[in-house]
N, C-alpha and C positions, 0 to 999 in steps of 0.2 A: 125779806128786806131787813137789813140791820137796823136795830132801834137806836136812833140818834138823839133821844131826849136827854136833857140835862136837868140839873136841880134848879136852874134859874127860871123863875116863872116867866112865861111868855116868850122864852127863847129856846131854840133847839139847835143842835149842831147840824150844819147843812148835810143833807142826804144826797149823795152823788152816785150815779150809775154810769157805767161805761158799757155800751151796747155794741157788740160786733155783729155785722151783718154780712153773710156770705163767707167764703173760704178765707180770704185775706183778713177780713174784719175779725173772724173768730180766732185766727192765729194771734192777732194782737191781744185779744181777750185772754188767751192762754198765758201770755206774758204777764198779764196783770194778776191772774189768779194765784193766790198763795203769797203774793208780795205783801209788803207792809203798808201799802197804800190803802187807806180806809175808804174804798169804793165798793159798790156792789157790781158784780160782773154778770152780764147777760149775753148769751150767744144765740144767734138766730141763723138757721140755715135750712136749705132744702135737701142737702146731702146728708142722709141719715148716718152713714158710716163716719164721715168726717166730723159730724156734730157729736156723736155719742162715743166714738173711739179715739178721736184725735184732738178733741177740744176740751179744755178745762175751764169751767165757769161755775159761778154760784147757781145760775139758773140757765137751762137750755130750752129753747123753743124750736121744735121741729115742725116746720110749716109745709103744708100741702102734701102730707103723706098719702092722702087718698087719691091724689091726682098723679103725682110724680113717682110714687112707690119708692121713695128714698134715693132716687138716682140724680137729684139735683135739677137745676133749671136748664141744663144743657146750653148755657151761654145765651139764652133768650131772656132779655131784660123784661119783656112784656109778661112772660110767665112768672118771673121773679116778683114783679109788682102785683100780679093777680094773686099769687100765693100769700103775699103779705096782707093784701086787702081782705082775703078770706079769714086771716087770723088777726085782723086789726084789733078786735076787742081783747084777745089774749095778750097782745103786745101792750095795749093800753094798761091792762091790769099789772103787767110786769114792771112798768115804769112808774105806776101810780105811787104817789107819796114822796117821790124824790124832788129835791129842789133844783138840781142840775142834772142834765143828761148829756153825755158825749156819745155820738153815734159815729162808729168807725166802719168804713166800707171800702173794699177794693173795687175799682171800676173796670169795665171792659168785659165782664162776664154777665151772668144772668141774675143771680140772687142779690149780690151787693149793689149792682147798678140799678136794678128794678125796685128792690124792696127798701132801700135806704130812705127814700123820700117818704114812704108810708110810715116808717118807724119814727121819723122826725115829726111828722104830722100828729102821730099818736101821742107823742110827748107834749108837743106845743098845744094841742087841743085841751090839755089839762092845766095850762098856764105854767108849764115847766120851762125854765131857761134851758135852751137846747143848743148844742154846738155840733157841727158836722166836720169830720176829718175824712176826706176822700183820698184814696191812693190811686194815682194814675199808673197804667201799665208801662212796661219798657217800650221804647220806640220800635224794637224789633218784633213786637207782638202783633204786628199787622192790623187786621180788621178790628181788633180790640180797641185801638186808639180812637177811632171814630165813635164807637159805642160808648167809650168812656167820656168823650166830650159831651155827648147828648145826655148821659147820666149825670154829669156834674152840673149841666145847665138846669136839670130838674131839681137837683139838690139846692143850688143857689136860689132858685125860684121860691123855695119854701123855707129856706134857712139863711138868714143874713150872716149868721155867725159860722161861716164855713171856710175851710182852707183846703187846698189841693196839694198833696205831697207828690213830688215827681220821683219815681224810681230811678229814672235816668240820671238825676243829679247826684245820687249816691255814687254811681259808677264814675261820674265826672270828677268827683272829689277823691274817690278811692278806686282807681282804675284796676288795681290788682285783685279786687274782690270778685268772687264767683257770684252768679245771680242769687244762689241760695244764701250766701253770706250778706249780700246786699239787701235781700228781703229782711233778714234778721236785724240789720242796722236800721232799716226803716221802722221796724216794729219798736226797737229800743228808743228811737227818736220820738215816735208818737207817744210812747209810754212816758217819757220824760216831759214832753209838752203837757200832757194831761195832768201829770203829778204836779207840775209847776202851777197850773191853773188851780188845782185843788188846794195847794199851799196858799195861794193868794186868797181864795175864798175863805179858808180857815183863819187867815190873819185878819180879814175883815170881820169875821164872826168874833174872834177874840177881842177885837177893839170894841165891838158893840157890847159884848158880855162883860168886858173889863175883868176877865178872869184868865190868868195865864194857863196854858195847856201845853203839855209835851207833844210836839209834832213827831210822829213816828214814821211818816212817809219818807222814803229814801229813793230818789230817782236813780236810774241806772247810771253808773259811773262811766264817764267818757262817751256818753251817747252823743251822736252827731246833732248839732243845733238844727232844729226843724226848719227854722227860717231859711237856712241854706239849701233846703230840699224843696222849697216852694218856688214856682216860676213867678215872674213879675206880673 
């Protein structure tokens, strides 16, 4: 974890982690990694290849390797939750010491849908202010829709600071986009949303510390406003 201490006695710069859970969540984490945003990035997945070869993050947590042999949760949210429960202490240790945690997960599959609530609880059990950003599947993804609804109900049950981003709304606003480009726009919008929240936290900190500080975070330019990607 990045050292966020300052020279001001009794105060420290807020420590913020963004945690991606499952394939879609880890894709968002890869967008954050290497950016100028001063957050720690943590990726959690049951898919070994996707985690180690297609995800960029400060820390990676490969869950349930003994049970799933790296093949992922195969769309089973119950398996995703079980895997996270098995690794709950490892997840707790990964987020320990942070003041704020943003949990990002795509819904409708196994890992993101099942494990997100466990990750949220692991953070909240340590008194960490936790936010959840869930990503709903496209309407053409069939049975994943109902699975996503159940998954989001579980997330809302454990985290009052939760929002649901609708993939369909990107296509409504930008009908010429392919699904792949739509996914990228959703990722950029989520990144901008988190970075805006980070900026607010840092401004509050600066007010308390009465010390001007250069803000190096730069949100993605022309990212779609996330509020327009959320259903009423």
